[in-house]
N, CA, C and O atoms as a DFTB+ gen file, in Angstrom:
352 C
 N C O
     1  1      63.175      11.270      72.352
     2  2      62.979      11.893      73.645
     3  2      64.081      11.380      74.571
     4  3      64.346      10.178      74.619
     5  1      64.714      12.279      75.297
     6  2      65.837      11.949      76.162
     7  2      65.420      10.999      77.282
     8  3      66.183      10.105      77.648
     9  1      64.221      11.181      77.828
    10  2      63.757      10.307      78.910
    11  2      63.679       8.852      78.437
    12  3      64.048       7.938      79.173
    13  1      63.207       8.646      77.231
    14  2      63.115       7.285      76.686
    15  2      64.519       6.700      76.481
    16  3      64.728       5.504      76.684
    17  1      65.468       7.535      76.083
    18  2      66.862       7.081      75.950
    19  2      67.414       6.645      77.305
    20  3      68.141       5.656      77.400
    21  1      67.066       7.384      78.340
    22  2      67.490       7.006      79.689
    23  2      66.931       5.656      80.092
    24  3      67.632       4.852      80.705
    25  1      65.674       5.398      79.755
    26  2      65.072       4.098      80.065
    27  2      65.756       2.981      79.274
    28  3      65.911       1.866      79.771
    29  1      66.159       3.287      78.054
    30  2      66.877       2.296      77.249
    31  2      68.201       1.928      77.919
    32  3      68.562       0.753      77.982
    33  1      68.911       2.916      78.412
    34  2      70.173       2.659      79.111
    35  2      69.913       1.812      80.355
    36  3      70.666       0.881      80.640
    37  1      68.854       2.131      81.093
    38  2      68.541       1.384      82.312
    39  2      68.054      -0.038      82.026
    40  3      67.979      -0.856      82.943
    41  1      67.728      -0.338      80.786
    42  2      67.271      -1.696      80.453
    43  2      68.433      -2.643      80.160
    44  3      68.223      -3.840      79.966
    45  1      69.651      -2.115      80.128
    46  2      70.827      -2.960      79.912
    47  2      70.922      -3.971      81.056
    48  3      70.790      -3.591      82.220
    49  1      71.147      -5.242      80.750
    50  2      71.196      -6.277      81.794
    51  2      72.249      -6.026      82.885
    52  3      72.115      -6.536      83.997
    53  1      73.274      -5.259      82.579
    54  2      74.305      -4.989      83.578
    55  2      73.822      -4.007      84.659
    56  3      74.401      -3.939      85.743
    57  1      72.765      -3.253      84.359
    58  2      72.236      -2.262      85.294
    59  2      71.384      -2.949      86.351
    60  3      70.495      -3.739      86.031
    61  1      71.661      -2.641      87.603
    62  2      70.888      -3.191      88.725
    63  2      69.802      -2.184      89.082
    64  3      70.017      -1.262      89.870
    65  1      68.643      -2.382      88.487
    66  2      67.542      -1.422      88.598
    67  2      67.001      -1.286      90.011
    68  3      66.317      -0.307      90.312
    69  1      67.289      -2.243      90.885
    70  2      66.801      -2.186      92.259
    71  2      67.706      -1.337      93.158
    72  3      67.320      -1.004      94.279
    73  1      68.909      -0.982      92.680
    74  2      69.797      -0.118      93.462
    75  2      69.168       1.269      93.601
    76  3      68.422       1.696      92.719
    77  1      69.456       1.973      94.685
    78  2      68.803       3.266      94.918
    79  2      68.955       4.285      93.784
    80  3      67.962       4.886      93.375
    81  1      70.144       4.491      93.277
    82  2      70.341       5.499      92.238
    83  2      69.652       5.081      90.947
    84  3      68.930       5.873      90.341
    85  1      69.868       3.853      90.527
    86  2      69.251       3.367      89.294
    87  2      67.735       3.339      89.428
    88  3      67.013       3.721      88.507
    89  1      67.259       2.881      90.587
    90  2      65.819       2.810      90.819
    91  2      65.160       4.177      90.817
    92  3      64.074       4.354      90.264
    93  1      65.821       5.138      91.436
    94  2      65.301       6.505      91.450
    95  2      65.190       7.061      90.038
    96  3      64.192       7.690      89.684
    97  1      66.212       6.825      89.244
    98  2      66.172       7.282      87.848
    99  2      65.088       6.555      87.066
   100  3      64.384       7.170      86.265
   101  1      64.948       5.265      87.288
   102  2      63.918       4.488      86.598
   103  2      62.532       5.041      86.902
   104  3      61.725       5.243      85.995
   105  1      62.261       5.286      88.176
   106  2      60.942       5.807      88.565
   107  2      60.702       7.177      87.936
   108  3      59.648       7.414      87.346
   109  1      61.673       8.073      88.060
   110  2      61.502       9.420      87.518
   111  2      61.321       9.439      86.011
   112  3      60.458      10.144      85.488
   113  1      62.139       8.661      85.316
   114  2      62.050       8.633      83.851
   115  2      60.768       7.964      83.372
   116  3      60.159       8.410      82.399
   117  1      60.356       6.897      84.051
   118  2      59.118       6.214      83.661
   119  2      57.925       7.142      83.830
   120  3      57.068       7.220      82.949
   121  1      57.864       7.840      84.947
   122  2      56.766       8.773      85.181
   123  2      56.788       9.887      84.137
   124  3      55.742      10.267      83.611
   125  1      57.960      10.402      83.842
   126  2      58.079      11.465      82.833
   127  2      57.607      10.984      81.465
   128  3      56.860      11.686      80.783
   129  1      58.038       9.791      81.062
   130  2      57.618       9.245      79.763
   131  2      56.103       9.064      79.733
   132  3      55.458       9.374      78.731
   133  1      55.537       8.565      80.823
   134  2      54.091       8.379      80.865
   135  2      53.350       9.715      80.803
   136  3      52.319       9.819      80.138
   137  1      53.863      10.729      81.485
   138  2      53.228      12.046      81.457
   139  2      53.259      12.641      80.053
   140  3      52.272      13.210      79.586
   141  1      54.394      12.504      79.392
   142  2      54.551      13.131      78.071
   143  2      53.942      12.327      76.923
   144  3      53.629      12.882      75.870
   145  1      53.777      11.031      77.125
   146  2      53.331      10.188      76.015
   147  2      51.978      10.610      75.454
   148  3      51.784      10.602      74.238
   149  1      51.052      10.975      76.316
   150  2      49.742      11.383      75.796
   151  2      49.822      12.753      75.125
   152  3      49.172      12.988      74.106
   153  1      50.615      13.653      75.695
   154  2      50.757      14.980      75.094
   155  2      51.402      14.908      73.711
   156  3      51.032      15.642      72.795
   157  1      52.378      14.003      73.584
   158  2      53.111      13.882      72.324
   159  2      52.515      12.829      71.396
   160  3      53.013      12.597      70.295
   161  1      51.441      12.198      71.860
   162  2      50.771      11.136      71.111
   163  2      51.757      10.050      70.703
   164  3      51.828       9.652      69.541
   165  1      52.517       9.581      71.696
   166  2      53.473       8.496      71.509
   167  2      53.160       7.404      72.526
   168  3      52.407       7.614      73.476
   169  1      53.752       6.243      72.305
   170  2      53.565       5.173      73.274
   171  2      54.304       5.529      74.557
   172  3      55.264       6.299      74.544
   173  1      53.851       4.968      75.644
   174  2      54.464       5.238      76.941
   175  2      55.651       4.328      77.196
   176  3      56.254       3.794      76.265
   177  1      55.974       4.162      78.456
   178  2      57.094       3.324      78.876
   179  2      56.778       1.854      78.604
   180  3      55.617       1.472      78.456
   181  1      57.817       1.046      78.543
   182  2      57.636      -0.391      78.306
   183  2      56.965      -1.041      79.513
   184  3      56.984      -0.493      80.615
   185  1      56.382      -2.196      79.298
   186  2      55.735      -2.921      80.392
   187  2      56.748      -3.252      81.484
   188  3      56.424      -3.181      82.670
   189  1      57.956      -3.608      81.101
   190  2      58.998      -3.921      82.086
   191  2      59.308      -2.694      82.942
   192  3      59.438      -2.802      84.161
   193  1      59.428      -1.529      82.305
   194  2      59.687      -0.292      83.051
   195  2      58.526       0.019      83.992
   196  3      58.739       0.400      85.143
   197  1      57.306      -0.142      83.505
   198  2      56.126       0.132      84.329
   199  2      56.066      -0.796      85.539
   200  3      55.800      -0.352      86.656
   201  1      56.312      -2.077      85.312
   202  2      56.237      -3.048      86.406
   203  2      57.353      -2.830      87.434
   204  3      57.113      -2.890      88.640
   205  1      58.563      -2.580      86.954
   206  2      59.670      -2.326      87.881
   207  2      59.439      -1.037      88.664
   208  3      59.747      -0.969      89.854
   209  1      58.909      -0.032      88.013
   210  2      58.611       1.233      88.687
   211  2      57.555       1.023      89.760
   212  3      57.693       1.524      90.875
   213  1      56.512       0.293      89.435
   214  2      55.462      -0.003      90.408
   215  2      56.046      -0.731      91.615
   216  3      55.746      -0.384      92.758
   217  1      56.863      -1.720      91.368
   218  2      57.486      -2.486      92.447
   219  2      58.339      -1.581      93.340
   220  3      58.275      -1.672      94.566
   221  1      59.128      -0.715      92.724
   222  2      59.997       0.181      93.493
   223  2      59.182       1.187      94.314
   224  3      59.502       1.445      95.475
   225  1      58.152       1.743      93.726
   226  2      57.336       2.721      94.452
   227  2      56.663       2.064      95.646
   228  3      56.566       2.671      96.712
   229  1      56.199       0.840      95.482
   230  2      55.531       0.147      96.584
   231  2      56.480      -0.133      97.745
   232  3      56.029      -0.319      98.875
   233  1      57.781      -0.166      97.484
   234  2      58.764      -0.396      98.547
   235  2      59.057       0.851      99.370
   236  3      59.653       0.760     100.444
   237  1      58.647       2.005      98.879
   238  2      58.925       3.255      99.589
   239  2      58.080       3.345     100.859
   240  3      56.943       2.875     100.878
   241  1      58.625       3.947     101.923
   242  2      57.882       4.051     103.182
   243  2      56.629       4.925     103.038
   244  3      56.613       5.903     102.291
   245  1      55.599       4.545     103.764
   246  2      54.321       5.257     103.680
   247  2      54.423       6.674     104.228
   248  3      53.879       7.611     103.644
   249  1      55.113       6.827     105.342
   250  2      55.244       8.153     105.960
   251  2      56.568       8.776     105.534
   252  3      57.583       8.667     106.222
   253  1      56.523       9.416     104.405
   254  2      57.750       9.942     103.828
   255  2      57.528      11.331     103.238
   256  3      56.466      11.930     103.405
   257  1      58.537      11.823     102.554
   258  2      58.526      13.184     102.016
   259  2      57.432      13.396     100.973
   260  3      56.822      12.452     100.473
   261  1      57.214      14.651     100.672
   262  2      56.227      15.025      99.656
   263  2      56.598      14.444      98.293
   264  3      55.725      14.017      97.537
   265  1      57.884      14.429      97.985
   266  2      58.336      13.880      96.699
   267  2      57.949      12.409      96.597
   268  3      57.440      11.968      95.566
   269  1      58.187      11.657      97.656
   270  2      57.841      10.229      97.646
   271  2      56.326      10.055      97.601
   272  3      55.831       9.159      96.917
   273  1      55.596      10.883      98.307
   274  2      54.134      10.804      98.251
   275  2      53.621      11.086      96.837
   276  3      52.648      10.478      96.391
   277  1      54.280      12.008      96.138
   278  2      53.916      12.273      94.743
   279  2      54.154      11.038      93.877
   280  3      53.359      10.738      92.986
   281  1      55.251      10.323      94.141
   282  2      55.520       9.080      93.401
   283  2      54.462       8.039      93.731
   284  3      53.974       7.344      92.839
   285  1      54.106       7.927      95.003
   286  2      53.115       6.936      95.424
   287  2      51.740       7.202      94.806
   288  3      50.935       6.284      94.655
   289  1      51.480       8.448      94.455
   290  2      50.208       8.788      93.814
   291  2      50.066       8.113      92.452
   292  3      48.961       8.019      91.917
   293  1      51.167       7.648      91.896
   294  2      51.147       6.969      90.597
   295  2      50.774       5.482      90.711
   296  3      50.541       4.831      89.692
   297  1      50.716       4.944      91.916
   298  2      50.451       3.510      92.083
   299  2      49.159       3.075      91.403
   300  3      49.197       2.102      90.650
   301  1      48.019       3.728      91.616
   302  2      46.791       3.273      90.947
   303  2      46.907       3.275      89.418
   304  3      46.438       2.348      88.758
   305  1      47.523       4.302      88.866
   306  2      47.717       4.370      87.415
   307  2      48.584       3.204      86.940
   308  3      48.245       2.525      85.970
   309  1      49.704       2.977      87.630
   310  2      50.617       1.902      87.239
   311  2      49.971       0.532      87.403
   312  3      50.177      -0.358      86.577
   313  1      49.189       0.360      88.468
   314  2      48.482      -0.915      88.655
   315  2      47.497      -1.149      87.520
   316  3      47.396      -2.263      87.005
   317  1      46.780      -0.123      87.133
   318  2      45.816      -0.264      86.038
   319  2      46.523      -0.554      84.720
   320  3      46.078      -1.406      83.951
   321  1      47.610       0.143      84.459
   322  2      48.316      -0.020      83.194
   323  2      49.003      -1.381      83.084
   324  3      49.122      -1.933      81.991
   325  1      49.457      -1.922      84.226
   326  2      50.149      -3.216      84.198
   327  2      49.208      -4.384      84.461
   328  3      49.597      -5.541      84.297
   329  1      47.990      -4.097      84.862
   330  2      47.042      -5.173      85.157
   331  2      47.248      -5.801      86.512
   332  3      46.742      -6.892      86.774
   333  1      47.991      -5.122      87.388
   334  2      48.212      -5.629      88.752
   335  2      47.027      -5.284      89.637
   336  3      46.345      -4.280      89.429
   337  1      46.799      -6.132      90.621
   338  2      45.711      -5.892      91.575
   339  2      46.032      -4.657      92.396
   340  3      47.189      -4.431      92.753
   341  1      45.019      -3.855      92.699
   342  2      45.254      -2.659      93.506
   343  2      45.833      -2.992      94.876
   344  3      45.553      -4.045      95.448
   345  1      46.638      -2.079      95.385
   346  2      47.220      -2.229      96.719
   347  2      46.155      -2.025      97.771
   348  3      45.162      -1.328      97.562
   349  1      46.388      -2.647      98.898
   350  2      45.449      -2.485     100.024
   351  2      45.911      -1.362     100.900
   352  3      45.266      -1.056     101.903
């Protein structure tokens, strides 16, 4: 799956996943892999990808665009999957 290949590239230590472009790709690809994993009966994103994605989404402003709000809707799922305490 191409999305999983993208996550593999983003896992290279030289990649700064917290940068805006890299972070945006990480969030989008992680969500895509998670959405498709159940349909394709494959494993989802790595724990590192899930945790970094959760961290990045939590940094996004609360009053933002619909696209960002759609990303923020993934927080409860990501918290449950990573074992992180729910956000307040």
